[in-house]
VONU-36205 format. One record per residue: x negated, y, z negated of N, C-alpha, C in turn. Coordinates in steps of 0.2 Angstrom, whole numbers, padded with zeros to 4 digits, always signed. Example, Ala and Ser with C-alpha at 12.3 -4.5 7.8 and 13.67 -1.06 7.14 Angstrom:
-0066-0028-0039-0062-0022-0039-0066-0016-0039 -0064-0011-0035-0068-0005-0036-0064+0000-0039 
This chain:
+0007+0072+0126+0004+0067+0131+0003+0071+0138 -0002+0070+0141-0003+0073+0148+0003+0070+0152 +0006+0075+0156+0011+0073+0161+0009+0068+0166 +0002+0068+0168+0000+0063+0173-0004+0057+0170 -0003+0056+0164-0006+0050+0161-0005+0044+0164 +0001+0043+0166+0003+0036+0169+0003+0036+0177 +0001+0042+0180+0001+0042+0187-0004+0038+0190 -0002+0033+0194-0007+0028+0197-0009+0022+0192 -0006+0022+0186-0007+0017+0182-0004+0010+0184 -0007+0005+0185-0004-0002+0186-0005-0007+0180 -0010-0005+0176-0012-0010+0171-0012-0007+0164 -0009-0010+0159-0010-0007+0152-0013-0013+0148 -0018-0011+0144-0022-0015+0140-0020-0013+0132 -0017-0018+0129-0015-0016+0122-0020-0019+0117 -0021-0016+0112-0025-0019+0106-0019-0023+0102 -0022-0027+0098-0017-0031+0094-0016-0028+0087 -0021-0029+0083-0021-0027+0076-0021-0019+0075 -0016-0016+0072-0015-0009+0072-0011-0006+0077 -0010-0009+0083-0006-0006+0088+0001-0011+0088 +0000-0017+0089+0006-0021+0090+0008-0024+0083 +0003-0025+0079+0005-0028+0072+0001-0023+0067 +0005-0022+0061+0002-0018+0056-0003-0022+0052 -0008-0018+0050-0014-0022+0046-0014-0018+0039 -0015-0023+0034-0016-0020+0027-0023-0023+0025 -0027-0018+0025-0034-0020+0024-0035-0021+0016 -0031-0019+0012-0031-0020+0005-0029-0027+0003 -0025-0030+0007-0023-0037+0005-0028-0042+0005 -0033-0042+0009-0039-0047+0008-0043-0045+0002 -0043-0039+0000-0047-0037-0006-0044-0040-0012 -0037-0040-0012-0034-0043-0018-0034-0050-0018 -0034-0053-0012-0034-0060-0011-0041-0063-0013 -0046-0060-0010-0053-0062-0012-0054-0062-0019 -0052-0056-0022-0053-0055-0029-0050-0061-0033 -0044-0063-0031-0040-0068-0035-0044-0075-0035 -0048-0076-0029-0051-0083-0029-0059-0082-0031 -0061-0076-0032-0068-0074-0033-0070-0075-0040 -0076-0075-0042-0079-0075-0049-0082-0068-0050 -0082-0064-0045-0086-0057-0047-0081-0051-0044 -0075-0052-0045-0070-0048-0042-0071-0040-0044 -0074-0039-0050-0076-0032-0051-0081-0029-0047 -0085-0033-0043-0090-0031-0039-0089-0031-0032 -0083-0033-0030-0081-0034-0023-0080-0028-0020 -0083-0026-0014-0082-0020-0010-0081-0022-0003 -0074-0023-0001-0073-0026+0005-0075-0021+0011 -0075-0015+0010-0078-0010+0015-0085-0011+0016 -0089-0013+0011-0096-0014+0012-0097-0021+0015 -0093-0026+0012-0093-0033+0015-0092-0034+0022 -0088-0030+0025-0086-0031+0032-0092-0028+0037 -0097-0024+0033-0102-0021+0037-0108-0027+0038 -0107-0032+0034-0112-0038+0035-0112-0040+0042 -0118-0041+0044-0119-0043+0051-0116-0049+0053 -0114-0053+0049-0111-0060+0050-0104-0058+0053 -0101-0053+0050-0094-0052+0052-0094-0050+0059 -0098-0046+0062-0099-0044+0069-0100-0050+0073 -0105-0054+0071-0107-0060+0074-0101-0065+0075 -0097-0065+0070-0091-0069+0070-0086-0067+0075 -0085-0060+0076-0081-0057+0080-0083-0058+0088 -0089-0060+0089-0092-0061+0095-0094-0068+0097 -0091-0072+0092-0092-0079+0093-0099-0082+0092 -0104-0078+0089-0110-0080+0088-0111-0084+0081 -0106-0083+0077-0106-0086+0071-0100-0091+0070 -0100-0096+0067-0095-0101+0067-0090-0099+0061 -0085-0102+0060-0080-0102+0055-0083-0104+0048 -0087-0110+0049-0091-0112+0043-0096-0107+0040 -0099-0104+0045-0104-0099+0043-0101-0093+0039 -0095-0091+0042-0091-0086+0039-0089-0087+0032 -0086-0093+0031-0083-0095+0025-0089-0096+0020 -0095-0098+0022-0100-0099+0017-0103-0092+0015 -0103-0087+0019-0104-0080+0017-0099-0077+0013 -0093-0079+0014-0088-0076+0010-0089-0079+0003 -0090-0086+0002-0091-0089-0005-0097-0085-0008 -0102-0083-0005-0108-0079-0008-0105-0072-0010 -0101-0069-0006-0099-0062-0007-0094-0062-0014 -0090-0067-0014-0085-0067-0020-0088-0071-0026 -0094-0074-0025-0097-0078-0030-0093-0084-0033 -0090-0087-0028-0087-0094-0029-0089-0099-0024 -0094-0103-0026-0096-0108-0021-0091-0114-0020 -0086-0114-0024-0081-0119-0024-0074-0117-0020 -0074-0111-0018-0068-0109-0015-0067-0113-0008 -0061-0115-0008-0059-0120-0002-0058-0116+0005 -0059-0120+0010-0058-0117+0017-0051-0114+0017 -0046-0117+0015-0039-0115+0015-0038-0109+0011 -0041-0108+0005-0040-0102+0002-0043-0096+0005 -0049-0097+0008-0053-0092+0011-0049-0089+0017 -0047-0094+0021-0043-0093+0027-0037-0089+0026 -0033-0091+0020-0027-0088+0018-0028-0080+0016 -0034-0079+0012-0035-0073+0010-0037-0068+0016 -0041-0071+0020-0044-0067+0026-0038-0065+0031 -0033-0070+0031-0027-0068+0036-0022-0064+0033 -0022-0063+0026-0017-0059+0023-0016-0052+0025 -0021-0049+0029-0020-0043+0031-0015-0042+0037 -0013-0047+0040-0009-0047+0046-0002-0047+0045 +0002-0043+0048+0009-0043+0048+0011-0046+0054 +0018-0046+0055+0021-0048+0061+0022-0043+0066 +0023-0044+0073+0025-0039+0078+0032-0038+0077 +0034-0031+0076+0041-0029+0075+0045-0031+0082 +0051-0033+0081+0055-0034+0087+0056-0029+0092 +0056-0023+0090+0056-0017+0095+0050-0016+0099 +0044-0019+0096+0038-0019+0101+0038-0024+0106 +0041-0030+0104+0042-0035+0109+0046-0033+0114 +0052-0030+0112+0057-0027+0117+0053-0022+0122 +0049-0018+0119+0045-0013+0123+0041-0017+0128 +0037-0022+0126+0033-0026+0130+0036-0029+0136 +0042-0032+0135+0046-0035+0140+0048-0030+0145 +0050-0024+0143+0052-0018+0147+0046-0016+0152 +0041-0015+0149+0035-0013+0152+0032-0018+0157 +0033-0024+0156+0031-0030+0160+0034-0029+0167 +0040-0026+0168+0043-0025+0174+0040-0020+0178 +0036-0016+0175+0033-0010+0179+0025-0010+0179 +0022-0014+0174+0015-0014+0174+0012-0021+0173 +0006-0022+0174+0003-0028+0172+0000-0027+0165 +0002-0032+0161+0000-0031+0154-0005-0035+0151 -0010-0033+0147-0015-0037+0145-0016-0035+0137 -0020-0040+0134-0021-0039+0127-0029-0040+0126 -0031-0035+0122-0039-0035+0121-0040-0034+0113 -0042-0039+0110-0043-0039+0102-0050-0040+0100 -0052-0036+0096-0058-0038+0092-0056-0043+0086 -0057-0049+0087-0054-0054+0082-0059-0060+0081 -0057-0065+0078-0061-0071+0077-0056-0077+0077 -0059-0083+0077-0056-0089+0078-0051-0091+0072 -0052-0088+0066-0048-0089+0060-0042-0085+0061 -0043-0079+0062-0037-0074+0063-0032-0076+0069 -0035-0077+0075-0031-0077+0080-0027-0084+0080 -0031-0089+0078-0027-0096+0077-0021-0095+0073 -0022-0092+0067-0017-0092+0062-0011-0088+0065 -0013-0082+0068-0008-0077+0070-0004-0080+0076 -0007-0084+0081-0003-0087+0086+0001-0092+0084 -0001-0096+0080+0003-0102+0077+0009-0099+0073 +0008-0094+0069+0013-0091+0065+0018-0088+0070 +0016-0084+0075+0020-0081+0080+0025-0086+0083 +0022-0091+0085+0026-0096+0089+0031-0099+0085 +0030-0101+0078+0034-0103+0074+0040-0099+0072 +0039-0092+0072+0044-0087+0070+0048-0086+0076 +0045-0086+0082+0049-0083+0088+0051-0089+0093 +0048-0094+0093+0050-0100+0097+0046-0099+0104 +0041-0095+0105+0038-0095+0111+0031-0092+0109 +0026-0093+0114+0019-0091+0113+0018-0083+0114 +0015-0080+0110+0013-0073+0111+0010-0071+0117 +0006-0075+0119+0002-0074+0126+0006-0074+0132 +0012-0077+0131+0017-0077+0137+0019-0070+0139 +0018-0065+0134+0020-0058+0135+0015-0054+0139 +0009-0057+0141+0004-0054+0144+0002-0058+0150 -0001-0054+0155-0004-0058+0160-0010-0062+0158 -0015-0058+0154-0020-0062+0151-0022-0059+0144 -0025-0063+0140-0027-0060+0133-0034-0061+0133 -0038-0056+0130-0045-0056+0129-0047-0055+0122 -0050-0060+0119-0052-0060+0112-0060-0060+0112 -0062-0055+0108-0069-0054+0107-0074-0060+0106 -0071-0064+0102-0075-0070+0100-0076-0075+0106 -0071-0075+0111-0071-0079+0117-0075-0076+0123 -0075-0069+0123-0078-0066+0129-0085-0064+0127 -0087-0065+0120-0094-0063+0118-0095-0056+0118 -0090-0052+0117-0091-0045+0117-0086-0041+0113 -0087-0035+0111-0082-0032+0107-0082-0025+0108 -0076-0022+0107-0075-0014+0107-0079-0011+0102 -0082-0006+0102-0081-0001+0108-0087-0001+0113 -0090-0007+0114-0096-0008+0118-0094-0007+0125 -0097-0003+0130-0095-0002+0137-0095-0009+0140 -0099-0013+0138-0099-0020+0142-0093-0024+0141 -0090-0023+0135-0083-0026+0134-0078-0024+0139 -0078-0018+0140-0073-0015+0145-0074-0018+0152 -0081-0018+0154-0083-0020+0160-0081-0028+0161 -0081-0032+0156-0080-0039+0156-0072-0040+0157 -0068-0036+0154-0061-0038+0154-0058-0035+0161 -0061-0029+0163-0058-0027+0170-0060-0032+0175 -0066-0035+0175-0068-0040+0180-0064-0046+0179 -0063-0048+0173-0059-0055+0172-0052-0054+0174 -0049-0048+0173-0042-0046+0174-0041-0044+0181 -0046-0043+0185-0046-0040+0192-0042-0033+0192 -0045-0029+0187-0042-0022+0186-0047-0017+0189 -0044-0011+0191-0048-0005+0193-0047-0001+0187 -0053+0002+0185-0053+0007+0179-0048+0013+0180 -0048+0016+0186-0044+0021+0187-0036+0020+0187 -0035+0013+0187-0028+0011+0187-0026+0008+0180 -0030+0009+0175-0029+0005+0169-0028+0010+0163 -0023+0009+0159-0022+0013+0153-0024+0008+0147 -0028+0010+0142-0030+0007+0136-0027+0010+0130 -0024+0006+0125-0021+0008+0119-0024+0005+0113 -0027+0009+0109-0030+0006+0103-0029+0011+0097 -0029+0008+0091-0028+0012+0085-0034+0015+0082 -0040+0013+0084-0047+0016+0082-0049+0021+0088 -0049+0027+0085-0051+0032+0090-0058+0031+0093 -0063+0028+0090-0069+0026+0093-0068+0022+0099 -0064+0017+0098-0062+0012+0104-0059+0016+0110 -0054+0020+0108-0050+0024+0113-0055+0029+0117 -0059+0032+0113-0064+0036+0117-0069+0033+0121 -0071+0027+0119-0076+0023+0122-0073+0021+0129 -0066+0019+0129-0063+0017+0135-0062+0023+0140 -0061+0029+0137-0060+0035+0141-0067+0036+0144 -0072+0036+0140-0079+0037+0143-0081+0032+0148 -0078+0026+0148-0079+0021+0153-0076+0022+0160 -0071+0026+0159-0067+0028+0165-0059+0026+0165 -0057+0023+0159-0050+0021+0159-0046+0027+0156 -0039+0027+0157-0035+0031+0154-0035+0028+0146 -0033+0032+0141-0033+0030+0135-0028+0033+0130 -0026+0030+0126-0021+0033+0120-0024+0030+0114 -0025+0035+0109-0027+0033+0102-0020+0033+0098 -0018+0027+0097-0011+0026+0094-0012+0027+0087 -0007+0030+0084-0007+0032+0077-0003+0027+0073 -0005+0022+0069-0001+0017+0066+0004+0020+0062 +0010+0017+0063+0016+0020+0059+0021+0024+0064 +0018+0026+0069+0022+0030+0074+0026+0025+0079 +0030+0028+0082+0034+0024+0087+0031+0023+0093 +0029+0017+0095+0025+0015+0101+0028+0017+0107 +0035+0016+0107+0039+0018+0113+0039+0025+0115 +0037+0030+0110+0037+0037+0111+0031+0038+0116 +0026+0034+0116+0021+0036+0121+0022+0034+0128 +0028+0031+0129+0030+0029+0136+0036+0033+0138 +0040+0036+0133+0046+0039+0135+0046+0047+0135 +0040+0049+0135+0039+0057+0135+0040+0060+0129 +0041+0057+0123+0043+0060+0117+0036+0063+0113 +0030+0061+0116+0024+0063+0113+0020+0067+0119 +0024+0071+0123+0021+0076+0128+0016+0080+0124 +0010+0081+0128+0005+0086+0126+0002+0084+0119 +0002+0078+0117+0000+0075+0111-0008+0074+0112 -0012+0076+0108-0019+0076+0109-0022+0068+0108 -0017+0064+0106-0020+0057+0105-0021+0054+0112 -0018+0057+0117-0019+0054+0124-0024+0058+0128 -0029+0054+0131-0034+0058+0134-0037+0053+0140 
Protein backbone atom coordinates (compact mmCIF):
# COMPACT_ATOMS: atom_id res chain seq x y z
CA UNK A 1 0.00 0.00 0.00
CA UNK A 2 1.27 3.43 -0.77
CA UNK A 3 2.63 5.13 2.31
CA UNK A 4 0.59 8.26 1.64
CA UNK A 5 -2.71 6.50 0.93
CA UNK A 6 -4.26 7.80 4.16
CA UNK A 7 -2.66 11.26 4.09
CA UNK A 8 -5.46 13.80 4.27
CA UNK A 9 -8.19 11.15 4.38
CA UNK A 10 -11.18 12.10 6.52
CA UNK A 11 -13.82 9.77 5.10
CA UNK A 12 -13.86 6.03 4.41
CA UNK A 13 -16.60 4.44 2.30
CA UNK A 14 -16.98 0.67 2.73
CA UNK A 15 -18.71 -1.74 0.43
CA UNK A 16 -20.90 -4.27 2.26
CA UNK A 17 -21.02 -7.58 0.39
CA UNK A 18 -17.54 -8.96 -0.25
CA UNK A 19 -15.78 -6.50 2.05
CA UNK A 20 -17.62 -6.58 5.38
CA UNK A 21 -19.56 -9.78 4.75
CA UNK A 22 -18.53 -12.84 2.77
CA UNK A 23 -20.69 -13.79 -0.19
CA UNK A 24 -21.31 -17.27 -1.53
CA UNK A 25 -22.62 -16.89 -5.08
CA UNK A 26 -23.12 -20.64 -5.42
CA UNK A 27 -25.63 -20.76 -2.54
CA UNK A 28 -28.50 -19.11 -4.49
CA UNK A 29 -27.82 -21.44 -7.41
CA UNK A 30 -28.33 -24.47 -5.19
CA UNK A 31 -31.33 -22.89 -3.46
CA UNK A 32 -33.07 -21.88 -6.69
CA UNK A 33 -32.40 -25.29 -8.17
CA UNK A 34 -34.09 -26.82 -5.13
CA UNK A 35 -37.32 -24.87 -5.73
CA UNK A 36 -37.15 -24.83 -9.53
CA UNK A 37 -38.53 -27.15 -12.17
CA UNK A 38 -35.68 -26.71 -14.65
CA UNK A 39 -32.67 -26.96 -12.37
CA UNK A 40 -30.58 -28.58 -15.05
CA UNK A 41 -30.85 -25.46 -17.16
CA UNK A 42 -30.33 -22.79 -14.50
CA UNK A 43 -27.27 -20.62 -15.19
CA UNK A 44 -27.07 -18.11 -12.34
CA UNK A 45 -24.24 -16.16 -13.96
CA UNK A 46 -26.37 -15.66 -17.03
CA UNK A 47 -29.49 -14.97 -14.99
CA UNK A 48 -27.97 -12.01 -13.12
CA UNK A 49 -27.20 -10.36 -16.45
CA UNK A 50 -30.94 -10.02 -16.95
CA UNK A 51 -31.73 -6.28 -17.18
CA UNK A 52 -34.31 -6.70 -14.42
CA UNK A 53 -31.58 -7.48 -11.90
CA UNK A 54 -29.90 -4.14 -12.57
CA UNK A 55 -33.24 -2.36 -12.49
CA UNK A 56 -33.97 -4.02 -9.15
CA UNK A 57 -30.67 -2.72 -7.77
CA UNK A 58 -31.49 0.84 -8.80
CA UNK A 59 -35.05 0.79 -7.50
CA UNK A 60 -36.62 0.80 -10.97
CA UNK A 61 -38.13 -2.66 -10.52
CA UNK A 62 -40.19 -3.84 -7.55
CA UNK A 63 -39.70 -6.93 -5.44
CA UNK A 64 -42.84 -8.34 -7.00
CA UNK A 65 -41.42 -7.90 -10.51
CA UNK A 66 -38.15 -9.48 -9.39
CA UNK A 67 -39.89 -12.53 -7.93
CA UNK A 68 -42.02 -12.92 -11.04
CA UNK A 69 -38.86 -12.99 -13.19
CA UNK A 70 -37.26 -15.54 -10.86
CA UNK A 71 -40.32 -17.79 -11.27
CA UNK A 72 -39.82 -17.62 -15.03
CA UNK A 73 -36.10 -18.37 -14.76
CA UNK A 74 -36.53 -21.39 -12.49
CA UNK A 75 -39.64 -22.61 -14.28
CA UNK A 76 -41.85 -22.72 -11.21
CA UNK A 77 -44.81 -20.31 -11.27
CA UNK A 78 -45.92 -21.62 -7.87
CA UNK A 79 -42.73 -20.73 -5.98
CA UNK A 80 -43.67 -18.68 -2.93
CA UNK A 81 -42.37 -15.21 -2.13
CA UNK A 82 -40.77 -16.59 1.05
CA UNK A 83 -38.93 -19.39 -0.75
CA UNK A 84 -37.62 -17.00 -3.42
CA UNK A 85 -36.47 -14.47 -0.80
CA UNK A 86 -34.76 -17.18 1.24
CA UNK A 87 -32.94 -18.51 -1.81
CA UNK A 88 -31.93 -15.02 -2.93
CA UNK A 89 -30.58 -14.12 0.52
CA UNK A 90 -28.70 -17.39 1.03
CA UNK A 91 -25.57 -15.84 -0.46
CA UNK A 92 -25.03 -13.50 2.52
CA UNK A 93 -22.92 -14.41 5.54
CA UNK A 94 -22.61 -12.38 8.74
CA UNK A 95 -20.07 -9.65 9.56
CA UNK A 96 -17.20 -11.18 11.56
CA UNK A 97 -16.68 -9.74 15.04
CA UNK A 98 -13.16 -8.57 14.19
CA UNK A 99 -14.47 -6.39 11.37
CA UNK A 100 -17.01 -4.78 13.69
CA UNK A 101 -14.18 -4.09 16.13
CA UNK A 102 -12.17 -2.54 13.31
CA UNK A 103 -15.07 -0.27 12.33
CA UNK A 104 -15.43 0.93 15.92
CA UNK A 105 -11.72 1.69 16.08
CA UNK A 106 -11.72 3.56 12.78
CA UNK A 107 -14.77 5.61 13.75
CA UNK A 108 -12.59 7.48 16.23
CA UNK A 109 -10.37 8.73 13.40
CA UNK A 110 -12.55 8.87 10.31
CA UNK A 111 -16.09 9.50 9.15
CA UNK A 112 -17.38 6.09 8.08
CA UNK A 113 -19.90 5.45 5.31
CA UNK A 114 -21.43 2.40 3.65
CA UNK A 115 -22.19 2.16 -0.07
CA UNK A 116 -23.73 -1.03 -1.39
CA UNK A 117 -25.17 -2.18 -4.68
CA UNK A 118 -28.16 -3.96 -3.19
CA UNK A 119 -31.92 -4.31 -3.31
CA UNK A 120 -34.87 -4.15 -0.96
CA UNK A 121 -35.00 -7.92 -0.36
CA UNK A 122 -31.31 -8.31 0.46
CA UNK A 123 -30.85 -5.28 2.66
CA UNK A 124 -34.10 -5.73 4.60
CA UNK A 125 -33.19 -9.33 5.36
CA UNK A 126 -29.61 -8.52 6.32
CA UNK A 127 -30.40 -5.54 8.55
CA UNK A 128 -33.09 -7.47 10.41
CA UNK A 129 -30.83 -10.49 10.92
CA UNK A 130 -27.89 -8.35 12.03
CA UNK A 131 -29.96 -6.58 14.68
CA UNK A 132 -31.33 -9.88 16.01
CA UNK A 133 -27.84 -11.34 16.23
CA UNK A 134 -26.07 -8.31 17.69
CA UNK A 135 -28.73 -6.31 19.54
CA UNK A 136 -28.11 -3.08 17.65
CA UNK A 137 -28.57 -1.70 14.15
CA UNK A 138 -25.77 -2.14 11.62
CA UNK A 139 -26.29 1.40 10.38
CA UNK A 140 -25.28 2.76 13.79
CA UNK A 141 -21.67 1.88 12.86
CA UNK A 142 -21.71 4.46 10.06
CA UNK A 143 -22.46 8.14 9.70
CA UNK A 144 -24.59 7.38 6.64
CA UNK A 145 -25.49 4.33 4.56
CA UNK A 146 -26.14 4.52 0.83
CA UNK A 147 -27.99 1.75 -0.98
CA UNK A 148 -28.19 1.66 -4.75
CA UNK A 149 -31.92 0.97 -4.86
CA UNK A 150 -32.60 4.02 -2.68
CA UNK A 151 -30.28 6.52 -4.39
CA UNK A 152 -31.30 5.27 -7.84
CA UNK A 153 -27.72 4.69 -8.94
CA UNK A 154 -25.09 1.98 -8.66
CA UNK A 155 -21.37 1.33 -8.80
CA UNK A 156 -19.30 1.63 -10.94
CA UNK A 157 -21.19 4.53 -12.56
CA UNK A 158 -19.43 7.86 -11.87
CA UNK A 159 -22.80 9.44 -11.13
CA UNK A 160 -23.18 7.14 -8.12
CA UNK A 161 -19.98 8.42 -6.54
CA UNK A 162 -21.03 11.99 -7.19
CA UNK A 163 -24.34 11.37 -5.45
CA UNK A 164 -22.92 9.86 -2.28
CA UNK A 165 -20.21 12.48 -1.96
CA UNK A 166 -22.86 15.15 -2.20
CA UNK A 167 -25.23 13.40 0.20
CA UNK A 168 -22.44 12.79 2.70
CA UNK A 169 -20.88 16.25 2.33
CA UNK A 170 -17.54 14.67 1.42
CA UNK A 171 -14.65 15.94 -0.69
CA UNK A 172 -13.29 13.35 -3.12
CA UNK A 173 -9.66 14.11 -2.27
CA UNK A 174 -10.41 13.39 1.41
CA UNK A 175 -12.23 10.13 0.77
CA UNK A 176 -11.07 6.50 0.63
CA UNK A 177 -13.28 3.88 -1.02
CA UNK A 178 -12.97 0.12 -0.41
CA UNK A 179 -14.63 -2.47 -2.65
CA UNK A 180 -14.02 -6.12 -3.54
CA UNK A 181 -14.79 -5.55 -7.24
CA UNK A 182 -11.76 -4.13 -9.02
CA UNK A 183 -14.03 -2.44 -11.56
CA UNK A 184 -15.70 -0.46 -8.77
CA UNK A 185 -12.42 0.47 -7.10
CA UNK A 186 -10.93 1.64 -10.39
CA UNK A 187 -14.06 3.69 -11.16
CA UNK A 188 -13.78 5.37 -7.76
CA UNK A 189 -10.10 6.09 -8.39
CA UNK A 190 -10.87 7.55 -11.81
CA UNK A 191 -13.50 9.74 -10.17
CA UNK A 192 -10.82 11.18 -7.90
CA UNK A 193 -11.17 9.13 -4.71
CA UNK A 194 -8.46 7.09 -3.03
CA UNK A 195 -9.33 3.43 -3.51
CA UNK A 196 -8.52 -0.05 -2.27
CA UNK A 197 -9.44 -3.20 -4.16
CA UNK A 198 -10.07 -5.50 -1.20
CA UNK A 199 -9.34 -9.18 -1.74
CA UNK A 200 -12.01 -11.30 -0.01
CA UNK A 201 -10.54 -13.63 2.56
CA UNK A 202 -7.68 -11.31 3.49
CA UNK A 203 -7.48 -9.48 6.81
CA UNK A 204 -9.24 -6.14 6.39
CA UNK A 205 -7.27 -4.68 9.30
CA UNK A 206 -4.02 -5.23 7.39
CA UNK A 207 -5.00 -2.47 4.98
CA UNK A 208 -4.97 -0.04 7.91
CA UNK A 209 -2.04 -1.21 10.02
CA UNK A 210 0.66 -1.13 7.35
CA UNK A 211 0.91 -4.88 6.82
CA UNK A 212 0.07 -4.51 3.13
CA UNK A 213 2.59 -1.80 2.27
CA UNK A 214 3.31 -1.40 -1.44
CA UNK A 215 0.44 -3.73 -2.26
CA UNK A 216 -0.92 -3.12 -5.76
CA UNK A 217 -4.51 -3.43 -4.53
CA UNK A 218 -4.25 0.14 -3.26
CA UNK A 219 -4.29 2.93 -5.79
